[in-house]
N, C-alpha and C positions, 0 to 999 in steps of 0.2 A: 866887786875885783875878790877874788878867794885866792886865800894865801894861808902857811901855816904861821903859827908863831912860836920864835925859837924858844923852848926850853928854859925855864924857869927853876928854880930853887925849891929843895925838899918842902922849906916852909911855905912858900904858896899851898902846895897843895893839901897842906893840911887844913888849909882856910876852906869854912863856910862858905860855899857856893849857889847862886841859883841854878836851877835846872838849865844845861844844855847840852847837846850833841857831844860828844866829843869830835867826832868829824865832821862838826859842821865847818864850812866856807863860812869867813868871817867878811864883812866888809869894812874897809879904811872910812871911818868917820874923819873929815875936816878938822873936825871943830875938837873931838876928843882923841886921844892918840894911844889905842888901843881898841878892840873889841865889845862892844857893847854886851853886857848879859842882862835877861831878863831881870827882873825883880822878882824873887823865889816866894817872897811874901802875896805875891797876885796868883800865888796858883794854889798855896796853904789853905785860903778859907776857912781858918778855924782847926787846921792842919797845924803838928810843928813840920818846920822846916827841914829840920833834922833827919825826919821821918821817912820825907821823899830822898836828902840828898843820899842817905847811910844808904840804900837800898842799890845793890848791884845796876837795877832797872830803872832809870828815872823815869817819874809818870807825871804825863800833864793829867792834871785833876781834875776832872770832869761828873765825878759822881756824887759830888756835897752838896745837899739840900743844904736851901739858904731861905729858913722860911721867913715870911713875914717882912719882906723885903719888899719896897713900892719901887716902881719905874720913875724916875728924872734923868732928866737930861741935863749932862755936863757936857759942855764944849770943851777939848784938847786940842791942841794942836801942834804943830810940831815940824820943825823945818831942818832938813838933814839932806844937807849939799851932798854925801855921796849920793842922797837918792835919787836928789837931783840928775845926777849924772849917769846914774843909771838908768832911768826912763824917761831919759830925756828930756827933762826940765820937771817943773812943777806941777802937782795935781789938783787942781781945785775940787772938792766935792765938801759934802754935808755929814754930817755923819751926827748922832747923838748916843751917847753908853750909859747901860740901865744899869741899874743893879739886877737885873732878869734877865738882862741879857748881855751878858758881860763879852761875849761877842760881839756885836753888834749886829747880828742874823737878824735877818727879818721874818724868818720862818721859827722864831723859838719862843717859847710859853711864857708867861709871866712866873713861872716857877719848872726850873731846869736842875737836870742831874748832871752832875762832871764826872767823867770815865776819867781814869789814868792810864795813859796808853807806853809801854815799857819803849824805854830806848836804848839798847846795848853798849856797852861800854868797850872801847877798844882801846888795846894797846896802843895804838900810834897814835892817842889823842895828845890834843894840846897839854902841855903838863902843870901849866901856872895862868894862871889868868886874874890881874886886879879887880877886887872889886870896888866896885864906885857906887856912892849912896845915887841912890834914885827916886826922884818924888815918887814913884810909883807908890813907894812905902804909905805915903800919907793920903793915898786915895784907898790900900787897900786897908789903912786902919778904919776908915769911915766907908768898906762895904762895897765902894764903888771903883772897882779897876775900868782901866783904860781902855777899849776893845784893842789901841793898837799895841799894846802888853800884853794880851791876851794871846793873839791871833799867832798862831805857830804854822810855818808849811814844814815842808818837809824837810829843811835845812833852816838852823838858826837864826831868829833875826838879827838887826845891830846890837850893837851892846849900848846904853845909853853912858855917855859922858857926863861932867858935870856940866858945860856949857852947853850940850844938847837940853841938857835937864832945864833948864834955868830958860832956855830956848821955849821950851814945851811949856812952861809953866807960864811964861811970859804971854802964850799965844793962848791961855783959857783967857786974861781976862781981856785982850785983845781981840776974842771970837776971830781968829783970824781963821779962814775955811780952809787953803789952802792946804794938801795934803793931809787932812785927816781921814783919809781912809786908809784901812786897816793893810798890811800890805807883805805879802808873801816876804820867806826867804829870799827868793830873785826881786825883790825891792817893786813888785807889780802888786796893784791894788788887787784885793777878795773880792770877786762879782758877789753881791748879795749881802754884803756885811756891815751895809750901812742904811740907815734911818734919815729921811727927812726930816729938819727942824720943824719944830711946833709952828713958827710964823709962816710958812710957805704952804701951811695945807690947803686943799681947793674944793670949796665948799661947793664946787658946779651940781648942780640934783637931775643932771641929763643921767650923768653915769659916771661916777666919779672915784673909782675902786683904780687901783694899778700895785706891782707888788714890787715893796719897797726896793727891792735889789735893782741898781744901776745894768741896764744892760747894752749901754753904749759900748764901743769899743776902749775906750782909753778910762769911762769910769766917769766923765765930767759932767755928764746931761743924764737924766732919768731915758728910758726905752720910748722912740718914736719911731711910729710906723713906716716905713719907707714908703709905701704903697695902702690904697683906700682898700676898705674892707668889700667893697662891692665892686665890680666890674661895667664897662661901658655895654652896650647891648651889639658894640661893631668889634668887639674886642675878638680877637681872634681865635683865643677860647669858645668865648660862646658861638660863633660862626662853626667852628667842627661839629660843637654839640648840636647845634640845628639842622648839620648837615648828614649826621648820624643816629639824631632822630628821625629826619625825613627820610632818609634811605630803611633804616629798621622800619617804620611805620607802611612804604609803601611795599618795600618787598616782602614783609610777614602777611600784608594784605595781598600781595599775587600768590603766595605761596598755598594760600589758605583759597583763593577763587581755585588755584590750579588741581588741591588736591579735591573740592566739588565736583570741578566738569570733569576731572580727568581726561584729560586732551589724549588723542593718540596720534602718536608721531608718525605712524606710516614710513614711508622712505628719508623722513628727515630725519631719522636716526636707525639706522642700517648698518652692515656691515659693509655694504659696497657704497656708503653718502660719506659726504666728510665730515658728517658728524658721528663717529662710533660712537656703538653700547659701551662700552670701557670709559672711553672719554665723556659721556654725556652721564654719566653716573660721579664722575671725582667732579663734572662741570660744578651738577647739582651739590654735591656733598659739599664741596666748596664755597658755593654760594649762602648753604643754610651755615655755612660756619661763620661767616661776615655779618649775616644775619644774627645770629646768635652773641657774638661777639659786640655787633653795635648796639644791641640790645642790654647785655650786662652793662655797657659803660652809660647807656643814656638813664637804665633804673639806680646805677650806684651814683651818676651826678645828680639825679632826683632826689634820691632816697639823702646826699648830702644836705643839697639847698634846704630840703625841710627839715632837716634834725640842726641844721644851724642856722635858718630863721626864729625855728624853734627856739633856741638857745638864747637868741639875742631879743626876742620880742618879748615885751613889758610882761606882758599877760598872759603868758604860756608859762605850763610848770619846765617847763627846761626839759632839758635830754641829759638820760640816763648810760651808763657802762655798757649796759644792756642792749640799748638801741642803736649805739655807735658800731656794736658787731654786728649788727645785721647786713655791714656790706659783704662782709664773711660769707655771708649764706649764700649768695647770689655766685663770688666767687669760688668761691670753694663751698660746694653746698654739703661736703664730708664734714664739716664743723659744726653741722647740727646735731650729729653723732657725738664728736671727740668733745664738743661744747654744750652739752644737753642743756646743761641748768641753765643758760640764757634765754631759753624756749619760755621760760613761767612768767618771765619779766617782761616777756615784748609782743607773745603770740597773739593774745586776745585785743591787742591795741589797733588801730587801721594800717598805719605803716608797716606792723608787724605782723598783718596778714596779707598787706600788699607785698610784702619781702618772702613770705614764703611760699606764697606764688612763683613770684619770680624766680628764685632758687629752682623749685621743682621747672619752671620750661626752661631756663638754662640749661638744668642736666639731661633732662628730655628732649630737647627741641630738636638736634640732631639726629636721633632716634626717630621721633617724628617724618622729621622730612625723609630721611630714609625710605619708610615702613610708608607714607602719604603721596610723600612728590615725585621722588626719585625713580627715573624710568625704570620700567620692568617690565617681560614680556610676559602678557595679560590677554587674553580672551574678550573679544569683546562680546556683543548681543548679535544676533543673526538679525541680518540685514538681506533685503531683497535686493539682487540686481539682475541684471543681463550677462550674460557672459556669452562670448563669443567661438569658436574654433573651426577649422580650415576643413571642408568638406572636398573627400576628389573621387570616390568610388561608393556606387552603388550598394546596398546590404549583401552580403554573401557572395560579393565577386570574386570567386577564382581566383581569373585574371589578374586584378587589380593584388591579389596574394602574393600570386606566382612574380609579377613586376616588381611588388618590395621586401622579396626576401634575398637578404646579403650574401647571393651568391658569387664566385671568383671565377666561374667556369663558362660562360656564357660563350667565349671564344671557343673552346672545345667541343661542347655541346649547347649550342644555341639555343636547340628547342625543347630539349629535355633536362636543363639544367635548372631551368628555374622549378618545374616541376619536379623534380628531386627535391629541388630547397624547399619548397612549401612542406613534402611529405615528411623529410625529417623533423621540423618543426614541428607537422601537426601532429606527428604519434607519437614524438618526444613530448610533448606537450601535453596529452590523451594518457599517455604511462606513469605519468607526474600527477595526474586527475586524479587517476583510478586508484592509483597506490593510499595517495591522502586519504581519499575517502573510505578505503576500505583500511586503511591504518585509523580511522575515527571507530566506526565498527567494531574492529578486532578488541579496542578499548572499552566500547559498550558491554561485547560480553564477555570478558574478561572480568570485569566488576559487576557486570549484570544490576546497571544504571538504568536502564530504559526497560520499562513496559508498554511502551507507546506505539501503537497501530495506526493513528491520525497522521497521516501523509504530512500534513502542515507542522508537526513538530518534529519531525524526524530531520538526521541531519540531511544538508542541500549538501550540494556539489562546489569544490576551491579549486578555483583555478589560479593562474597566474600569467602578469602582463609584464615584456623584457625581464622576467627576473627578478625585478623589485617591487613589485602590487601585487597584491595577495587579493583576488578576487573573491565575493562569498556572493554564492546565488540562493533562489527561494524557488520554493514550490507553490507555485498558481495554479490554478482553477482545480483547486484540490476537491473540489463538489464532484467530479468528474472520474477520482480516482477511488471509489469505495468499493473496495473488492467483493466485499462483501454482500454489496447493493447489487452488484452488477451479478453476480452469479445467483441471486433469486431471481433476478429478472430474466438472465436470457439463459441459464445453466449452465455459462460458462465462467472460467477464470479468466478474467480481465483485470491486467493490469496496464492501467492507465496513470500516468504522470506526465508532467510539465514542469520543466524546470526553464525558469529565468536568471539572467545574468548581468550586473551590472555593467552600462554602455562604455567601452573602456578608451570612447573619444573623450568624456570627461574630464580623465586626469589629462589627455593631452592637453584640453583646453584653460580649466586652470592652471598648469605649470606654465603657457603659452604669453609671451609677453604683449598679448594684443588685450587681457585684463587685469596686467598689471597689480597682479595678488602677491604679496611679501612672501617668498620661497623661503625655506628655513636655510638656506643658502644665503639667504639676504641677513637672518639673523644669529648670526655666528654659530650656526649649523643646529640649532636646536630649536627653532620656530617649529609652531603647528597651525593648522588653518582647516577649516571642510566645507566641503558644498555638497549642499543637497540640490540636485538640477532636477529639471522637470522634462525629462528627455523618454526618450521609447527603450526598453530595454530586450535585448537579444531575447530569444527564448527555443525551447526544442520538447517537440511533445515526443514522446516513445509510448505506444501504446503495444503492448503483449497478449496474443491471444491463443490459451492450448488447443490443438487441434488436433483428431488422429489422424493416423498415416491416408485412411479411408477420405477425411475430408478437405486433404491435401490434394489429392490426385488431380484436380482441377487443376493446379497450379505450378504439377512436379511436371518436367517435359518426357523424362522415362518413363511414365503412365500412361502419356497417353498413346493412343492404338497409333502406327504406322512412327514411332519415335525411332529417330536414328540413333541408335544406342550402339555403346561400347561395353562389352565387357569387363568387367576391373575386378582386385581380390579385396575389394572392401567390402565388409558386412552385407549393404546392399546389394553387389554385384553388378551392377550398370552406371552409365556416368551418359549423356547425352554429346556424341562425336563434336567437335570442332564445327563450327559455323552453325550449329543448332538455333541459334537465335535466328537466321535466314528462313526457318522454319514456319517461324510463328505465323500467324494470321496479318496480315498488314492494318496499319488504324482504320484505315477507311474500306470500305468492301465497293466492289462494284458496282454498288447504287450510291455510293459517295458518301453513304454512314456509315459512321463511328462503328468499329466492331468490337464488343468486349469484354470479347471471347468467353468462357465459359463462366455460369454462374457460380456462385460456393454459397455454401451455408453462412460464410459470414460476410457476406456482403451488404449487408446493411450497419455490421459493426465499421467496416472498413471505408463504407462513403462508397462502393463498387457500383459499375451498372450503369444501365441508360439512367436511371435515376438522380444520381449524383455524377455523371459524366464521369466520369473515372476508370479509366482500368487497372485491373488485378497486375500482379506480379505471377512472372513465370522463374521458375528454379530451374537448374539444371538437373538436380538428383535431389534425394532427400542427404541430409546432412549423417556423418555416425553420432556415435556418443561423444562428449565433449568439443563437436566442432559446429562449425557452423557457415551458411553461405548466405551470396548474397545478393540482391539484385536491384540494379540500379541503372537499368537501361530502358524503363518504362516511358513513350515516348510520352513528351510533356507532363510529364510525372513532376507533383510536387512531392515526392517524397520517395525515400531509399528504404528495402524491407530488408530483413536479416531472419535466418530461418535456423535455428540451433534445435539440440536434443541432448537432453540430460540426460544423464546414465541412469541405469536401475530403472526409468519411466517411459512408458507407453508412447506416450504422448509426443509431439512436438511443438517449439512456442515461434513463432510467428510474428515480428516486430515491427511497425512501421515508425519512422522516423520521419518528422516533419519541422521546419520552422519556419519562424516569423518575426517579426518585432510588437513588442505586448506595449499596449499604452497603458497598464493598469499599474506602472511599475514610476518609483524615478529611483535613482540613481545617488549616494550619496558615495562621497569621496573622502579622504580625509588622509592628510600626509603630516609627518612629523619627521624631524632632523634627530629624532631620538629612538622612535618605534617601527618608523619607514611607513609606508604608505601601502593604503589598504582600498579596497572599492566593496559597497554593497547593495544589491538590489532589494529595495524597498517595496514592497506591493501588495496590493489589493487590501491597502490601509484607508478605511473610509475617512480617517482622519489626518490623511498626510497632506498637506496644501499643496504639495510641492509636486503631486502626481501628475504623470503627461496628461491625461485625460481630463482636467480639471481645465487645460484650457481650450477645449471645447465644448460646444454642446452636449446631450445627454442622448440624443439621436444619431450622434455621429458614426458615419461609416468606415469600419476600421481596415486593412488589408488583409486579402488570404496568405496563407503561406506562400514563400516565397519561393518560386521553384527554379529560380539560378543557386541557391544553395547547394541545392543537388549535386552537383558537380563536384563545389567542395567537398561535400560530402563523400563522392565518391572516392576524392582520393584520400581522407579520412579513412575509408573502411579498405582499400588498399595499403595504405603505410601500417596498420593497425593487424593485416593480417587476419581482417576476417573472415575473407572468402577461402581459408585455408582447407574447407571440409571437402572441396573440389579436389584435392589432395592428403585425405583423411590425416593432416599435418597435426591435429589436436595443440593445435597454438595455445601457449596462456593464457591471452587475453580472450580466445573464446570459450577456454576449460574454466576461467573465472563466470562466468557470463553465463554461460548455461548451466553451472548448478547452484546459481540464485534464482531459476526460474521455481518458480510456485507451482507447488503441488496437492496445495489445499485455498481452499477461496477466502483467505486473509493474510494478511503481512506479518511476518516473523518479527517477535519483539527484539531478537537479536542478528538478523541478518537484513542487509538490504534486498530488495526486491531486483529481477535482470532488469525489468523498467527503469528505476533508480539508478540502479549502476551503468546503464547504460547510456541513460542523460547524459551522465557524468562524464563515463570517460568520451562520449560526443562535444561537450561543452567545449573543447578546446577549438572547433571547427564556428563555432559562437566567438570567441573574441577575436580569432581573427578576421571573420568573417565581418566583425563592425569598426575596426581601426580604420580610422578616418572617412566615414560611411554618416549618413544623415542623424541628426539629433531627432528628427522628425520623421515620422510613418510613411513618409513617401519621397522620391524620385523623381525632379521633375526639369533635369539637366538633359539636353540630347549631345551624346559622346562618344566616340569610339569603342566599344566593349566597355561603356558604361564607368567609362574614367576621363578626370578632368585632369589639365597638366598642372604642374607645380606651380603657385604651392594649395591651389584648390579654391574655393567659393566660402566666403564666411558664412558659417549659418548661426545666426544667434538662438538662444533659447533660456528660459524664465530659470533662475536658479535662488537660492536663498546661502548666502555664505557668512561662516563666521573664522574671523580672524587672528592671526595671534600677532600683536604688534606690543613696541615699545611703549609702555601707555604709564602718565604719571595716576599714580594713585593707589589702593591699601588692594590686595590679594586675600589677605581673611578676612572676616566678620569680626572678630575681637580686636582686628586693627583700624575699626573708626574708635576707639578709645584715645589716640590721637587727634581725633579732630578738639577734644578739649585742649589741649599743649598749644596746636596751632592757634584756634579763636583766643586762648588767654596771650599771646604771645603777640598777638593784633591788638586786642582791648589793652594792655598793658601799655603796649607801646604809645596806641592813639592819647592816654590818661599822659603817659611822661611826655608827649611832643604836646598836649594842650599845657601844661602845668612851664614848659622851658620856655612856650611861645609868651604863656601867660606874666612869667619872671624872664624878662630876657636879659634883665642885668643879672646874671649869678654875681654871690657872694663868694668870698674866700668858703673854703669846704673845710671845714674844720673834724670832720671824721675820719680826712686822708691823714696819713700815719705823720709825714711829715710836717705839716700845720699843724695836728695835735700834737706835737712833740715841741714844735717851738714857742703853743702858746703854753704850755705848760710848764717849761722851763723859766718864761716869764713872768709866771704867777706864783705866787703865794701854796705853802704846802698846806693841807686843810688835815683835821685829827679823824674826818669819816672813815681816811683809806689806812689809818693807823694799821702796818701789819702786812699790808700788803704788798710792800715794796719787793719781796722774795718771790714768793709764790703768787703771785699777782690776786687780783681782786675775786672774790665769788662772793655767793650767799648776796644778805643785804648790800654791801659793797656796790651789786650790781643797779640797784633799783636806786640809788642812791641820786636826784636831781641836780645836773649844773648847766651854766648858764656861762654866756660871754662877756665878762664886763668890759666895760668906757672909761678909760681917765679921759677927758676932752683936751686939758691943759698941757699931756704929755701923749697925747696923741698916742693911748697903748689901749692896749688888748690883751685881756686875760682872762683866766678860766676862774669862777668862781663856784661854789655850791647854790642852788639857789634858795635865797630865801635866808642864808645865814648872815652873820652880824659883819659888818664891811669891817675890815683890819687898815686902812689908811688912805689918803690923802697925801697929794702931791702935784708940783707941776712940771712940767719938761718942756720940751723944743715945738712947738707945732709943726704937723705937716708941712712940705715944700708943695702947697697947692693953690691957686688962685680960688679954691673951694673953703669954703670954714670947715672946720676939722670937727668931722663926728657929726657931720649932718645927713650922709647915707646912716651911718649908725641911728640916729636918733630917729628916723623915719621908719627904719626897720624894725626898732624897739616897739612901737605902736604899732605894725603891723598885728593884724589877728591871724591866727593859725589857725587850719580847719583841719589837720592830719597832725 
């Protein structure tokens, strides 16, 4: 109970009194009649009490050295009824007071220093107190102060009365051990301020060191561990650690296998499946994180087990602070930088090396998982595959083109509306193709980047399909396109080219559900794939020959004798009348033989006459400058003819156009959600494994030019106004084409030839005539007008396909480095799993902060770490080895320096267990450590 004493007389204030806090709260004593001041002689220790009492601040003398003192045990006893009430009863304890340990603290050395602590005098302090003789004076004279009289808390302890002093003196002789603990001002025992008596030392050789401080709650017994240092294999923590160990090992092994195999997930991960790309990426990252967390947990557990077992084992070197800090490397890899000094004390040990590897794995594993396992869009390898597509019509079927043209005027104009629709489409595509082609040549002429006269290396035609797919043609049969060679052989300028275009049916087949190829729309709009199809390619041959007006007379109706002509105002002056075609010789004469009409000087060049069973064309008139006329009425002909006149050039140029499907090509189709789609005709490449001709024997006969294409070509020529020369319209298309006619026996380096431009201009008829047509070189169906009903027949073709799918694997070669991280993860998990299963009974991990804190508080201090309490250990402090000691009789564990002199023995209450205390410790102590 605390109270303030009433003010005393002035004489009392002048008396010398021992040191006491003026504001101290005093506890009443049942024996004495007032507060009990501490004897000042106990604090003087060779100093004048007046020096201490006369200061404004009172000092607790702690800095005075006491040389030459030897530690002795002097038991003192005190019984204070007031203390009994405050503390709930008497307290039994053991203590001994030494000259070199006046406070009775277990961590004081034999030589000590005493420091004076100032206590300010307050104006409201007690004004008087009666000094009472204290038995402590005698102890002071002998240099042996009692711990009870020297320990001071934050408040002044009880003042001894004469009766209390007599009782204390009696207990010195009776060796009564009750209430021998030093007490604070609240009458509570000061933990760690007693030492066991010499009669109670324990000489157990198995491990007999324990801290001299009682760690029980009431200070009546020494600290006895509530639990054993080792848990059973069935303990829930052990089960969890084993489960995490197995999970981390299995999953890290699975992750490594996935990164090696690099599986393609196909439709399992796509925009239209249950598992979307973003969800799959998030799921992979989450699983990788669980693997990493499990790995970190078991690695830290194994490190703690290894270091703790080493600290316990008898023949081990113990463990150091640097090794204890290795767990933070795994948890906080950045600590390798902030605490770099730890490395040199542990990096070259086995466990130090494993810890560094574990820190590296823990820091980079999620990154490695993202690079090596996380699904990402990736191309696979080229795979042979049989693709299929629907076929409805034969090649170049003009009726099918009109049928599929999207017109809305069939009710108003049922006959001509489909034809008009087809004319618009073919003419529009032709204009665009010619415009693109001429734009390429305009750029070449502007920058002078081409000096090529070899047709195979010159720009080829470019077309489009449905407005969203670009088609790139290729020049084929270029051995027949040598203009100088033809001139040397025939003396004529012959411009002969053949253009092949990719088969548009490949694009339709690739995007058809029949083949199950993932489209860009299935891959978040950014997917891509490519197809190399072994199919035929539609081709057009344009052969243009320069002829003089006299050489052309057999082919010009107005030049025939008895021609029914009409005089007009053109430069030529005349034109065949309407119905002039009826005056042409019939196909068969009176003898039933085919009439090949007039022979010309170019019959062998164009393959006319009885030798070739082909009739030549007949034109209505000579065209004027910049104009062209067309003949597309030759019976059973497989070609159409265009006659044009170049300005300021005396000769005319006649061009023959024929088309067929070429087996010398393959079609490459590439589609991307970012850059769009394109098709390329890959032709006449002996190394092309996908060429259509490779599916047939070398002596295979290929079909001739397709006669039905001429009907589609007729629509093209009329829609493009190539017959405008009959009106001398000088249409733009004719003007462009006629100016490209060759006037020299060689190709120009800055301009295309008339044959090249004509082939590109007519390439739109190839594309329209190939849609939904066979992928093969023949038509084997009997159907009206050569058209099959919806959806058509399924045709298959050989192809090579490379697709982009969500794939688990790396994208760049440098990312293979992460295989090291994945392998280390699996290897370390296996080692940790083997250790955990081999030592299924876990010991208390003393590298964990809370366990180490409890162990250190119940352990003696050590001079080796002197000065490390403020800034922490550093330098040599980190390399000091420590071990876990054990006092069997007290069942107490503590930490001590390995190989240090042992500081005390004692007894304590054994653990409440059926087993013999310390059995596991003794076994662990004799274990042999391998790391």
